[in-house]
C-alpha positions as a printed NumPy array, in Angstrom:
array([[  0.401,   0.038,  -0.062],
       [  1.158,   3.288,  -0.786],
       [  2.68 ,   4.9  ,   2.474],
       [  1.496,   8.316,   1.147],
       [ -1.622,   7.229,   0.845],
       [ -1.907,   6.584,   4.949],
       [ -1.36 ,  10.062,   5.898],
       [ -3.593,  12.926,   7.038],
       [ -3.095,  15.306,   9.144],
       [ -4.804,  16.236,  12.323],
       [ -6.929,  18.713,  13.415],
       [ -5.898,  19.052,  16.615],
       [ -1.916,  19.301,  15.229],
       [ -2.025,  19.339,  11.95 ],
       [  1.08 ,  17.52 ,  11.731],
       [  2.365,  14.502,   9.014],
       [  4.104,  12.518,  10.932],
       [  5.702,  10.847,   7.701],
       [  7.213,  14.193,   6.417],
       [ 10.906,  14.455,   6.874],
       [ 12.094,  16.759,   9.491],
       [  8.663,  16.578,  11.758],
       [  9.979,  16.806,  15.411],
       [  7.069,  15.958,  17.926],
       [  7.268,  16.918,  21.677],
       [  5.2  ,  15.511,  23.819],
       [  4.655,  12.178,  26.454],
       [  3.053,   8.903,  27.334],
       [  0.193,   9.45 ,  29.66 ],
       [ -1.511,   7.94 ,  31.878],
       [ -4.111,   9.792,  34.396],
       [ -2.387,  11.479,  37.462],
       [ -4.51 ,  10.356,  39.673],
       [ -4.998,   6.45 ,  38.607],
       [ -2.1  ,   5.286,  36.468],
       [ -3.567,   2.034,  34.554],
       [ -6.454,   2.159,  36.647],
       [ -7.531,   5.48 ,  35.306],
       [-10.121,   3.587,  33.013],
       [-11.61 ,   1.874,  35.794],
       [-11.317,   4.865,  38.291],
       [-12.709,   7.464,  35.649],
       [-12.276,  10.89 ,  36.88 ],
       [-13.226,  13.207,  33.953],
       [-12.341,  16.541,  35.744],
       [ -8.664,  15.308,  36.373],
       [ -8.372,  14.367,  33.29 ],
       [ -8.51 ,  17.664,  31.837],
       [ -6.654,  19.197,  34.474],
       [ -3.585,  16.849,  33.393],
       [ -4.555,  17.774,  29.864],
       [ -4.786,  21.403,  30.809],
       [ -1.301,  21.093,  32.475],
       [  0.351,  19.405,  30.033],
       [ -0.742,  21.785,  26.977],
       [  0.754,  24.678,  29.356],
       [  4.098,  22.595,  29.609],
       [  4.256,  22.336,  25.919],
       [  3.091,  19.181,  25.36 ],
       [  2.103,  18.996,  21.535],
       [  1.188,  14.583,  21.639],
       [  0.272,  12.35 ,  23.911],
       [  0.449,   8.702,  23.096],
       [ -2.578,   6.703,  25.482],
       [ -3.256,   3.156,  26.103],
       [ -6.841,   1.737,  25.847],
       [ -5.928,  -1.274,  28.539],
       [ -6.916,  -4.471,  26.828],
       [ -9.483,  -6.089,  29.927],
       [-11.509,  -2.722,  30.897],
       [-11.823,  -2.183,  26.648],
       [-12.879,  -5.965,  25.91 ],
       [-13.778,  -7.984,  29.207],
       [-15.045, -11.078,  27.248],
       [-14.965, -14.119,  29.578],
       [-15.247, -17.46 ,  28.232],
       [-17.987, -19.022,  30.567],
       [-17.914, -23.176,  30.71 ],
       [-21.402, -25.281,  30.681],
       [-19.553, -28.325,  30.411],
       [-16.189, -30.428,  29.059],
       [-15.962, -28.857,  25.623],
       [-19.026, -26.093,  25.173],
       [-19.524, -22.335,  26.727],
       [-20.222, -18.795,  25.809],
       [-18.116, -16.411,  25.652],
       [-19.885, -13.615,  27.41 ],
       [-19.237,  -9.316,  29.202],
       [-18.729, -11.325,  32.814],
       [-22.028, -12.742,  33.711],
       [-23.719, -10.753,  31.111],
       [-24.844, -11.891,  27.713],
       [-23.189,  -9.638,  24.918],
       [-25.299,  -7.472,  22.849],
       [-25.6  ,  -8.163,  19.482],
       [-24.859,  -4.665,  18.067],
       [-21.338,  -3.873,  16.823],
       [-19.843,  -3.486,  20.618],
       [-20.823,  -6.81 ,  21.369],
       [-20.285,  -8.359,  18.096],
       [-16.611,  -7.273,  19.061],
       [-16.566,  -8.076,  22.937],
       [-16.108,  -4.114,  23.541],
       [-17.721,  -2.39 ,  26.597],
       [-19.293,   0.537,  25.304],
       [-18.729,   2.378,  29.005],
       [-15.038,   2.334,  28.24 ],
       [-15.652,   3.055,  24.7  ],
       [-17.498,   5.98 ,  25.855],
       [-14.601,   7.061,  28.175],
       [-12.109,   7.149,  25.684],
       [-13.926,   9.05 ,  23.299],
       [-13.789,  11.631,  26.255],
       [-10.229,  11.456,  26.025],
       [ -9.801,  12.031,  22.677],
       [-12.732,  14.99 ,  23.313],
       [-10.693,  16.787,  25.956],
       [ -7.419,  16.197,  24.071],
       [ -8.618,  17.623,  21.104],
       [-10.042,  20.886,  22.868],
       [ -5.96 ,  21.258,  23.857],
       [ -4.926,  21.376,  20.368],
       [ -3.164,  17.596,  21.531],
       [ -2.456,  15.333,  19.155],
       [ -2.836,  11.636,  20.545],
       [ -1.281,   8.566,  19.483],
       [ -3.345,   5.422,  20.312],
       [ -1.609,   1.912,  21.74 ],
       [ -4.276,   0.267,  21.083],
       [ -3.255,  -3.769,  22.072],
       [ -2.361,  -2.422,  25.177],
       [ -1.721,  -6.003,  26.99 ],
       [  1.552,  -5.339,  28.963],
       [  2.141,  -2.477,  30.489],
       [  5.415,  -1.346,  32.998],
       [  6.175,  -5.147,  33.541],
       [  2.323,  -6.24 ,  33.957],
       [  0.228,  -8.464,  31.555],
       [ -3.019,  -7.321,  30.79 ],
       [ -5.367,  -9.377,  29.149],
       [ -9.22 , -10.174,  28.968],
       [ -9.874, -12.763,  31.154],
       [-10.949, -15.301,  28.585],
       [ -7.373, -14.705,  27.457],
       [ -6.05 , -14.735,  30.597],
       [ -3.871, -18.567,  29.814],
       [ -3.201, -17.982,  26.257],
       [ -0.313, -16.779,  24.127],
       [ -1.575, -13.594,  22.977],
       [  0.206, -13.893,  19.581],
       [  0.178, -17.08 ,  18.685],
       [ -3.035, -18.26 ,  19.737],
       [ -5.892, -18.548,  17.422],
       [ -8.86 , -17.681,  19.838],
       [ -6.649, -14.729,  20.989],
       [ -6.199, -13.665,  17.364],
       [ -9.374, -13.963,  16.714],
       [-10.708, -11.483,  19.495],
       [ -7.725,  -9.104,  18.814],
       [ -8.486,  -8.204,  15.351],
       [-12.699,  -8.122,  16.501],
       [-11.276,  -5.378,  18.945],
       [ -8.833,  -3.531,  16.684],
       [-11.419,  -3.272,  13.694],
       [-14.626,  -1.763,  16.199],
       [-12.022,   0.259,  18.431],
       [-10.279,   2.078,  15.062],
       [-13.903,   2.266,  13.434],
       [-15.25 ,   3.999,  16.368],
       [-12.68 ,   6.422,  16.749],
       [-10.828,   6.865,  12.953],
       [-12.42 ,  10.391,  12.466],
       [-12.026,  11.98 ,  15.846],
       [-10.084,  15.134,  14.999],
       [ -7.326,  14.708,  18.242],
       [ -6.1  ,  11.001,  16.386],
       [ -2.657,  11.328,  14.916],
       [ -1.783,   7.756,  14.457],
       [ -2.372,   4.49 ,  15.97 ],
       [ -0.099,   2.456,  17.42 ],
       [ -0.166,  -1.304,  16.579],
       [  0.121,  -1.363,  21.141],
       [  2.34 ,  -1.167,  23.965],
       [  5.643,  -3.32 ,  23.544],
       [  3.714,  -6.184,  22.105],
       [  6.569,  -8.319,  21.461],
       [  6.458,  -8.508,  25.325],
       [  3.207, -10.107,  25.771],
       [  4.355, -14.122,  24.3  ],
       [  7.258, -15.413,  23.198],
       [  7.23 , -16.029,  19.268],
       [  9.122, -17.341,  16.188],
       [  9.922, -14.743,  13.235],
       [  7.116, -16.378,  11.063],
       [  4.661, -16.014,  14.641],
       [  5.716, -12.539,  14.733],
       [  5.416, -11.167,  11.414],
       [  1.731, -12.866,  11.319],
       [  0.731, -11.252,  14.382],
       [  1.932,  -7.756,  13.34 ],
       [  0.711,  -8.129,   9.322],
       [ -2.886,  -9.129,  10.941],
       [ -3.34 ,  -5.886,  13.312],
       [ -1.651,  -3.905,  10.703],
       [ -3.73 ,  -4.952,   8.107],
       [ -6.847,  -4.646,  11.172],
       [ -6.114,  -1.295,  10.922],
       [ -5.252,  -0.284,   7.443],
       [ -8.773,  -2.056,   6.745],
       [-10.737,   0.33 ,   8.985],
       [ -8.815,   3.414,   8.303],
       [ -6.716,   4.049,   5.633],
       [ -5.819,   7.557,   6.707],
       [ -3.9  ,   7.408,   9.616],
       [ -0.493,   5.728,   9.844],
       [ -0.142,   2.988,  11.798],
       [  3.328,   2.854,  14.299],
       [  5.019,  -0.433,  15.202],
       [  5.046,   0.446,  19.422],
       [  7.867,  -1.855,  19.747],
       [ 11.051,  -2.061,  20.968],
       [ 14.324,  -4.161,  21.274],
       [ 14.184,  -5.041,  17.628],
       [ 17.417,  -6.697,  15.908],
       [ 18.586,  -7.157,  12.596],
       [ 18.327, -11.073,  13.243],
       [ 15.977, -12.727,  15.453],
       [ 12.282, -13.12 ,  15.762],
       [ 10.756,  -9.389,  16.172],
       [ 13.09 ,  -7.759,  13.293],
       [ 13.689,  -4.087,  11.988],
       [ 12.552,  -5.039,   8.221],
       [  9.859,  -7.147,   9.298],
       [  8.355,  -4.109,  11.454],
       [  9.214,  -1.852,   8.522],
       [  7.855,  -3.643,   6.154],
       [  4.66 ,  -3.933,   8.468],
       [  3.91 ,  -0.308,   9.591],
       [  4.467,   2.843,   8.66 ],
       [  7.109,   3.938,  11.114],
       [  9.567,   2.588,  13.616],
       [  9.385,   3.365,  16.884],
       [ 12.541,   3.095,  19.6  ],
       [ 11.935,   3.022,  23.489],
       [ 15.319,   3.661,  24.675],
       [ 16.154,   3.236,  28.133],
       [ 19.972,   2.587,  29.534],
       [ 19.35 ,  -0.361,  31.369],
       [ 17.559,  -2.381,  29.241],
       [ 19.412,  -1.979,  26.099],
       [ 22.344,  -3.703,  25.91 ],
       [ 25.812,  -1.725,  26.008],
       [ 23.656,   1.67 ,  27.281],
       [ 23.809,   1.732,  30.879],
       [ 27.512,   1.548,  31.437],
       [ 27.754,   5.234,  32.316],
       [ 26.63 ,   8.382,  34.135],
       [ 23.268,   9.731,  32.004],
       [ 24.18 ,  13.028,  30.922],
       [ 27.415,  11.546,  29.819],
       [ 28.066,  10.807,  25.735],
       [ 26.875,   7.435,  25.548],
       [ 23.764,   7.715,  26.742],
       [ 23.019,  10.791,  25.552],
       [ 23.724,   9.586,  22.02 ],
       [ 21.999,   6.489,  22.571],
       [ 18.703,   7.373,  21.308],
       [ 19.316,   8.662,  18.629],
       [ 22.334,   6.059,  17.62 ],
       [ 19.412,   3.395,  18.387],
       [ 16.541,   5.199,  16.25 ],
       [ 18.969,   5.767,  13.174],
       [ 20.054,   1.987,  13.633],
       [ 16.406,   0.938,  12.866],
       [ 15.771,   4.303,  10.496],
       [ 18.405,   3.03 ,   8.18 ],
       [ 18.247,  -0.406,   8.209],
       [ 14.401,  -0.505,   8.269],
       [ 14.391,   2.188,   5.247],
       [ 11.152,   3.938,   7.695],
       [ 10.555,   7.29 ,   9.742],
       [ 11.639,   6.416,  13.353],
       [  9.952,   8.318,  16.289],
       [ 11.616,   7.545,  20.17 ],
       [  8.615,   7.035,  21.407],
       [  9.499,   6.341,  25.207],
       [ 12.615,   8.393,  26.528],
       [ 12.751,   8.905,  30.462],
       [ 15.719,   8.025,  33.211],
       [ 14.017,   5.433,  35.082],
       [ 13.715,   7.488,  38.283],
       [ 15.914,   9.301,  41.302],
       [ 18.545,   6.092,  41.575],
       [ 19.897,   6.753,  37.915],
       [ 19.873,  10.309,  37.977],
       [ 19.184,  13.04 ,  39.628],
       [ 16.386,  15.901,  38.566],
       [ 18.181,  18.19 ,  37.665],
       [ 20.941,  15.537,  35.418],
       [ 17.746,  13.927,  33.986],
       [ 17.375,  17.385,  32.511],
       [ 20.457,  17.604,  31.125],
       [ 20.409,  14.322,  29.585],
       [ 16.708,  14.909,  28.319],
       [ 18.011,  18.811,  26.976],
       [ 21.177,  16.914,  25.137],
       [ 19.309,  13.649,  23.809],
       [ 16.735,  16.29 ,  22.508],
       [ 19.075,  18.203,  20.107],
       [ 20.595,  14.989,  19.485],
       [ 17.81 ,  13.23 ,  18.075],
       [ 16.432,  16.399,  16.037],
       [ 19.722,  16.754,  14.505],
       [ 19.79 ,  13.282,  13.568],
       [ 16.471,  13.423,  11.684],
       [ 14.4  ,  11.626,  14.431],
       [ 10.751,  12.403,  14.243],
       [ 10.52 ,  12.988,  17.689],
       [ 10.439,  12.176,  21.527],
       [  8.03 ,  10.875,  23.852],
       [  8.938,  11.034,  27.585],
       [  7.846,   8.399,  29.955],
       [  5.628,   9.727,  31.312],
       [  3.276,  12.679,  32.244],
       [  3.09 ,  12.268,  36.212],
       [  4.442,  10.016,  38.938],
       [  3.083,   7.269,  40.487],
       [  4.463,   7.301,  43.033],
       [  1.533,   6.741,  45.58 ],
       [ -0.625,   4.157,  43.64 ],
       [ -0.497,   0.909,  45.815],
       [ -1.623,  -1.572,  42.614],
       [  0.442,  -3.918,  40.341],
       [  2.862,  -2.756,  38.648],
       [  3.611,   0.276,  40.606],
       [  3.792,  -1.607,  43.689],
       [  5.703,  -4.475,  42.171],
       [  8.13 ,  -2.446,  39.995],
       [ 10.19 ,   0.51 ,  42.179],
       [ 11.654,   1.866,  38.886],
       [  7.729,   2.458,  37.909],
       [  6.842,   5.566,  40.345],
       [  8.795,   8.113,  39.862],
       [  9.207,   8.775,  36.446],
       [  6.729,  11.981,  35.358],
       [  7.044,  15.28 ,  33.654],
       [  5.754,  16.282,  37.222],
       [  5.322,  14.839,  40.817],
       [  2.596,  13.166,  42.197],
       [  1.786,  16.735,  43.969],
       [  1.225,  18.802,  40.795],
       [  4.654,  20.491,  40.672],
       [  6.782,  20.095,  37.474],
       [ 10.284,  18.753,  37.321],
       [ 13.599,  20.366,  35.458],
       [ 12.504,  18.336,  32.366],
       [  9.25 ,  19.218,  32.152],
       [ 11.101,  22.772,  31.835],
       [ 13.425,  21.397,  29.463],
       [ 10.83 ,  20.137,  26.928],
       [  8.511,  23.227,  27.343],
       [ 12.145,  25.33 ,  26.535],
       [ 12.808,  22.994,  23.635],
       [  9.396,  23.455,  22.02 ],
       [  9.916,  27.261,  22.405],
       [ 12.897,  27.586,  20.689],
       [ 11.603,  25.437,  17.721],
       [  9.09 ,  27.923,  17.322],
       [ 11.454,  30.683,  17.139],
       [ 13.793,  29.183,  14.228],
       [ 12.831,  30.718,  10.596],
       [ 12.653,  27.373,   9.141],
       [ 10.53 ,  24.509,   9.39 ],
       [ 11.404,  21.76 ,   9.154],
       [ 15.238,  21.304,   9.598],
       [ 16.476,  19.748,   6.512],
       [ 18.452,  16.241,   6.78 ],
       [ 21.693,  16.087,   8.053],
       [ 24.491,  15.603,   5.541],
       [ 25.883,  12.276,   6.053],
       [ 29.853,  11.148,   4.72 ],
       [ 29.946,   7.471,   5.129],
       [ 27.754,   4.267,   5.365],
       [ 28.179,   1.756,   7.53 ],
       [ 27.671,  -1.723,   7.01 ],
       [ 26.725,  -4.098,   9.591],
       [ 27.099,  -7.73 ,   8.696],
       [ 25.694, -11.127,   9.966],
       [ 27.36 , -12.933,  12.373],
       [ 28.187,  -9.736,  14.689],
       [ 26.546,  -7.919,  17.668],
       [ 24.788,  -5.643,  15.174],
       [ 23.896,  -2.936,  17.805],
       [ 27.167,  -2.888,  19.575],
       [ 29.028,  -2.216,  16.153],
       [ 26.092,   0.083,  15.499],
       [ 26.071,   1.966,  18.84 ],
       [ 30.058,   1.929,  18.792],
       [ 30.706,   3.543,  14.918],
       [ 28.238,   5.79 ,  15.403],
       [ 29.891,   7.256,  19.032],
       [ 33.172,   7.393,  17.246],
       [ 31.677,   9.02 ,  14.078],
       [ 30.271,  11.681,  16.243],
       [ 33.451,  12.557,  17.914],
       [ 35.569,  12.404,  15.035],
       [ 33.275,  14.722,  13.377],
       [ 31.48 ,  13.175,  10.311],
       [ 27.877,  11.609,  10.105],
       [ 26.83 ,   7.961,   9.029],
       [ 24.606,   6.044,   7.799],
       [ 23.337,   1.834,   8.588],
       [ 22.791,  -1.091,   6.441],
       [ 22.973,  -4.185,   6.577],
       [ 25.626,  -6.207,   4.026],
       [ 22.238,  -8.073,   2.464],
       [ 20.565,  -4.903,   1.665],
       [ 21.435,  -3.414,  -1.456],
       [ 24.516,  -0.949,  -1.411],
       [ 24.023,   2.603,  -0.944],
       [ 25.813,   4.901,  -2.589],
       [ 29.191,   6.726,  -0.766],
       [ 32.582,   7.238,  -1.185],
       [ 33.83 ,   6.024,   2.394],
       [ 33.004,   2.669,   3.431],
       [ 32.767,   1.166,   7.469],
       [ 32.845,  -2.698,   7.921],
       [ 32.964,  -2.394,  11.248],
       [ 33.729,  -5.562,  13.519],
       [ 33.599,  -8.427,  10.802],
       [ 32.675, -11.526,  12.742],
       [ 32.552, -15.408,  12.546],
       [ 32.711, -17.855,   9.642],
       [ 30.12 , -16.086,   7.192],
       [ 30.609, -11.879,   7.612],
       [ 29.652, -10.661,   4.5  ],
       [ 28.678, -12.914,   1.612],
       [ 31.085, -13.103,  -1.471],
       [ 28.45 , -11.123,  -3.588],
       [ 27.929,  -8.354,  -1.606],
       [ 32.148,  -7.993,  -1.051],
       [ 32.243,  -8.154,  -5.371],
       [ 29.739,  -4.916,  -5.356],
       [ 31.71 ,  -3.117,  -2.339],
       [ 35.377,  -3.719,  -4.513],
       [ 33.962,  -2.615,  -6.973],
       [ 33.336,   0.667,  -5.767],
       [ 36.431,   0.617,  -3.989],
       [ 38.161,   0.071,  -7.119],
       [ 36.356,   3.023,  -8.698],
       [ 37.52 ,   5.413,  -5.906],
       [ 36.058,   4.761,  -2.522],
       [ 37.323,   4.098,   0.354],
       [ 36.402,   1.017,   2.532],
       [ 37.861,   0.546,   6.54 ],
       [ 37.768,  -2.64 ,   7.848],
       [ 37.769,  -3.225,  11.324],
       [ 37.906,  -7.293,  12.585],
       [ 36.633,  -9.244,  15.288],
       [ 37.287, -13.151,  14.958],
       [ 35.934, -13.288,  11.112],
       [ 37.801, -15.299,   8.564],
       [ 37.499, -13.279,   5.112],
       [ 38.446, -14.416,   1.929],
       [ 41.157, -12.915,  -0.575],
       [ 42.705, -10.958,   2.13 ],
       [ 45.825, -10.303,   1.097],
       [ 44.803,  -8.847,  -2.099],
       [ 42.279,  -6.429,  -0.538],
       [ 44.127,  -5.326,   2.394],
       [ 48.109,  -5.649,   1.524],
       [ 48.535,  -8.209,   4.477],
       [ 48.986, -11.715,   4.36 ],
       [ 47.921, -13.412,   7.311],
       [ 50.483, -15.89 ,   8.325],
       [ 48.548, -17.809,  11.2  ],
       [ 45.89 , -17.316,  14.032],
       [ 46.63 , -17.578,  17.794],
       [ 44.095, -17.353,  20.976],
       [ 45.755, -13.955,  22.317],
       [ 47.745, -14.01 ,  25.176],
       [ 49.428, -10.618,  25.209],
       [ 47.121,  -8.05 ,  25.817],
       [ 49.985,  -5.144,  25.856],
       [ 48.403,  -2.041,  23.961],
       [ 49.095,  -1.524,  20.555],
       [ 51.076,   1.579,  19.541],
       [ 48.814,   3.518,  16.539],
       [ 49.926,   6.342,  14.138],
       [ 47.131,   8.574,  13.358],
       [ 48.552,  11.299,  11.545],
       [ 50.643,  13.696,  13.975],
       [ 48.874,  11.519,  17.009],
       [ 50.283,   8.589,  18.854],
       [ 47.576,   6.252,  20.4  ],
       [ 47.675,   2.979,  22.31 ],
       [ 44.198,   1.093,  22.169],
       [ 44.1  ,  -2.417,  24.185],
       [ 44.186,  -5.278,  22.43 ],
       [ 41.206,  -6.922,  23.415],
       [ 39.632,  -9.79 ,  21.504],
       [ 40.009, -13.542,  21.444],
       [ 42.246, -14.01 ,  18.782],
       [ 44.959, -12.424,  16.846],
       [ 46.009, -12.721,  13.398],
       [ 49.92 , -12.361,  12.52 ],
       [ 50.355, -10.55 ,   9.574],
       [ 52.991,  -9.89 ,   7.247],
       [ 52.917,  -6.736,   4.851],
       [ 53.351,  -6.825,   1.319],
       [ 52.298,  -3.841,   0.055],
       [ 50.331,  -2.351,   2.909],
       [ 51.849,   0.971,   4.654],
       [ 51.586,  -0.289,   8.538],
       [ 50.127,   2.708,  10.402],
       [ 49.62 ,   0.855,  14.096],
       [ 51.618,  -2.56 ,  15.511],
       [ 51.433,  -4.793,  18.663],
       [ 54.391,  -4.922,  21.341],
       [ 55.41 ,  -7.668,  19.059],
       [ 55.741,  -5.25 ,  16.3  ],
       [ 52.77 ,  -7.178,  14.722],
       [ 50.499,  -5.161,  11.799],
       [ 47.493,  -3.754,  13.631],
       [ 46.185,  -0.757,  11.695],
       [ 47.473,  -0.461,   8.096],
       [ 46.434,   1.414,   5.045],
       [ 46.23 ,   0.212,   1.051],
       [ 45.286,   1.218,  -1.928],
       [ 42.843,  -0.603,  -3.986],
       [ 42.586,   0.214,  -7.574],
       [ 41.639,   4.068,  -7.922],
       [ 40.215,   3.805,  -3.708],
       [ 42.253,   2.894,  -0.446],
       [ 41.571,   0.472,   2.116],
       [ 41.914,   0.703,   6.064],
       [ 42.077,  -2.768,   8.806],
       [ 42.244,  -2.295,  11.94 ],
       [ 42.673,  -6.122,  13.121],
       [ 40.712,  -5.138,  16.52 ],
       [ 36.958,  -4.692,  17.193],
       [ 37.503,  -1.195,  17.787],
       [ 33.899,  -0.385,  17.437],
       [ 32.048,  -3.479,  19.87 ],
       [ 35.454,  -1.929,  22.43 ],
       [ 34.193,   0.855,  22.782],
       [ 30.329,  -0.164,  23.195],
       [ 31.002,  -2.651,  25.583],
       [ 33.712,  -1.371,  27.599],
       [ 32.63 ,   0.49 ,  31.074],
       [ 33.952,   4.141,  31.072],
       [ 36.406,   3.8  ,  27.452],
       [ 34.446,   7.254,  26.6  ],
       [ 35.8  ,   8.874,  29.473],
       [ 39.078,   8.095,  29.69 ],
       [ 41.589,   5.892,  29.364],
       [ 43.221,   4.379,  25.842],
       [ 39.888,   3.585,  24.182],
       [ 38.9  ,   7.668,  24.87 ],
       [ 41.568,   7.953,  21.855],
       [ 39.636,   5.423,  19.739],
       [ 38.009,   8.208,  17.426],
       [ 41.529,   9.074,  16.089],
       [ 41.585,   6.12 ,  14.362],
       [ 38.012,   7.451,  12.656],
       [ 38.98 ,  10.751,  11.964],
       [ 42.437,   9.602,   9.993],
       [ 40.074,   7.8  ,   7.783],
       [ 37.26 ,  10.243,   7.314],
       [ 39.679,  13.471,   7.281],
       [ 39.668,  14.066,   3.029],
       [ 35.935,  13.101,   2.94 ],
       [ 35.498,  15.627,   6.187],
       [ 37.581,  18.128,   4.547],
       [ 36.35 ,  18.031,   1.673],
       [ 32.487,  18.335,   2.521],
       [ 31.939,  20.063,   6.075],
       [ 31.525,  23.951,   6.252],
       [ 32.917,  23.24 ,   9.64 ],
       [ 35.416,  20.987,  11.038],
       [ 35.951,  19.982,  14.725],
       [ 38.676,  18.869,  17.224],
       [ 36.938,  18.472,  20.003],
       [ 35.307,  15.277,  20.661],
       [ 32.345,  16.032,  23.169],
       [ 30.925,  18.084,  20.613],
       [ 28.493,  16.4  ,  17.809],
       [ 28.596,  18.553,  15.215],
       [ 26.04 ,  18.022,  11.904],
       [ 24.831,  20.175,   9.139],
       [ 22.124,  20.542,   7.329],
       [ 21.653,  22.317,   3.87 ],
       [ 19.043,  25.169,   3.557],
       [ 20.216,  25.691,   0.131],
       [ 24.123,  25.179,  -1.801],
       [ 25.64 ,  28.553,   0.099],
       [ 24.047,  28.729,   3.387],
       [ 23.79 ,  25.635,   6.184],
       [ 22.192,  25.039,   9.472],
       [ 24.726,  23.867,  12.437],
       [ 23.862,  21.931,  15.499],
       [ 26.481,  21.65 ,  17.738],
       [ 26.14 ,  19.437,  21.234],
       [ 27.855,  19.246,  23.707],
       [ 27.886,  16.04 ,  25.016],
       [ 29.166,  15.927,  28.49 ],
       [ 28.4  ,  16.813,  31.977],
       [ 31.25 ,  19.99 ,  31.772],
       [ 31.187,  23.261,  30.532],
       [ 32.523,  23.103,  26.67 ],
       [ 34.594,  25.806,  25.52 ],
       [ 36.129,  25.294,  21.992],
       [ 37.484,  26.726,  18.602],
       [ 36.186,  25.05 ,  15.116],
       [ 37.776,  25.712,  11.897],
       [ 35.575,  26.971,   9.313],
       [ 36.112,  25.544,   6.24 ],
       [ 37.408,  27.971,   3.203],
       [ 35.078,  30.428,   2.098],
       [ 32.389,  28.964,   4.924],
       [ 31.509,  32.106,   6.956],
       [ 28.852,  31.973,  10.104],
       [ 25.966,  34.365,   9.881],
       [ 23.669,  33.727,  12.376],
       [ 22.814,  32.443,  15.722],
       [ 19.953,  30.735,  16.515],
       [ 20.974,  29.227,  20.297],
       [ 23.799,  29.344,  22.22 ],
       [ 27.15 ,  31.078,  21.701],
       [ 28.92 ,  30.866,  18.316],
       [ 31.335,  33.53 ,  16.799],
       [ 33.46 ,  34.038,  13.902],
       [ 37.163,  35.408,  14.352],
       [ 38.547,  34.868,  11.215],
       [ 38.916,  31.391,   9.926],
       [ 37.605,  30.111,  13.217],
       [ 34.172,  29.436,  14.655],
       [ 34.394,  29.8  ,  18.687],
       [ 31.903,  27.919,  20.862],
       [ 30.906,  27.835,  24.651],
       [ 28.418,  25.568,  25.739],
       [ 27.037,  24.629,  29.106],
       [ 27.158,  21.011,  30.025],
       [ 24.761,  19.176,  27.779],
       [ 23.797,  22.205,  25.956],
       [ 23.812,  22.808,  22.292],
       [ 24.21 ,  26.035,  19.8  ],
       [ 22.185,  26.364,  16.058],
       [ 24.141,  28.904,  14.24 ],
       [ 24.262,  29.092,  10.006],
       [ 27.042,  29.117,   7.752],
       [ 27.106,  31.234,   4.107],
       [ 29.415,  30.309,   1.338],
       [ 30.965,  33.777,   0.408]])
């Protein structure tokens, strides 16, 4: 189905989620007095007050959840060993549209009231239709409580009946912005890849059959390139992917302080990973700090500020904080069970705002003040190719961070997808016996032979035709016993990198220039001509080392790993960029408004005040500052930023 036909502007928000550059601000909403019990403990006066408070704070969009057993309270009453009847509790289901779908008309009226109140405040709603999982608790209709709702045929029958009835009832409402399949439905039950695909297709097609006008959003988290719930399947079957980037629930992300580079870049890196591999837009649908044990209110606000600028600059479609209000006064599950679910709000349970609410407001005002809308897509200098057998997320995350530190931007793809055009390709952390297929490697090498550049890093892969590609002849492979650091020459700088790998390969240089060696002299970093192009080899899994090592980005030998990326990409940075930087804590994206004018977004990805000077490329001059301190001094651009803050300014070609 043509995705453009699925787009209709919400009368409440007048926002097209599928348009490049769209960025929505909002939160996930449960009523302040009741949390997940809001539909049974319905208090419209409190809900109206909540929504007024949120809109005043700058919330444009809320994600809302019709708890499944409240809205479809079906129970199966047995009459014998095999017979029985599906009812609403003890009551027979009426012979009307609600009854056929097992839907509670009382709850439907309450949901319509919520949408009406949202429309009054000009708040758009993303609706998570199948809310069977929430905050660590399953919520299933009584008749389905013993089933796996992803695979059980009876559960799927009633799921589709509910979806069709619910969507038909609310598809014309002006507050409706998009349909979400449900909240993290991949947590509701185990499934094979085929079963996950079939469930997603059934629900998505049921939504579209009833409402072809509004986009369908995935609502899933923790997707992968390979496995049961995959990025490509969700991208194929929905209009928008979603990330829920909580550091402790995402591998490799919960290792450093929340207001430092690793967590700050997490949400943008994961969202770009999904969007690039899936070929679909991505929304950061849940973002938060998981409470005061992970970060103080001040640090949480700093983190959110930097993450917002990073998400916006990297083309993500918006950010929804989890959640609107603290739930520390509620006694029912899941709040009784899960301590991390109680103190996550923009607002405390007494109604007072936290600093994160101020950051959301300030960012919304900043976006409204800009003379351009939307922000043009960022420039990208390299394609990062992820391959079979590796930890895809670790390789992607490490590559994204290193490129940001080095001063350029990347886009991702999987090696089995058609090769994207680029002058620079990264093949990080090749692993296992498969790594890259012969066909794809031939395609890639043809690009290099014609003049492109290829960077390869090795984990434990065994690629073929190695010497002809790299100019290094493998001598033998052995388990690593010598863990002394390798010495690397990066232009004028010399750095040391830990030798962290299970095995090593001993090489003999045939035609490669060796730029780094292990302590025993074995080549570890090299460059070789390949046709008109160039191949760089780093024989350690640099990207996964960076991604998986706590504190690696703060201090120690790995904190200089970005210099390798800088050396490899330096010709392309110099060729493409208007602003050249050397400070690794400063993340810079460039967004062309036209051939001679660019928007520059510079984010301080650290918890410290940052003062640095960037170099303006020849013929480029700063001309307008929209935020922060950025001033031109001859051929330099001086930038001053508070912790986790950003500068936004324009450069023009003289």
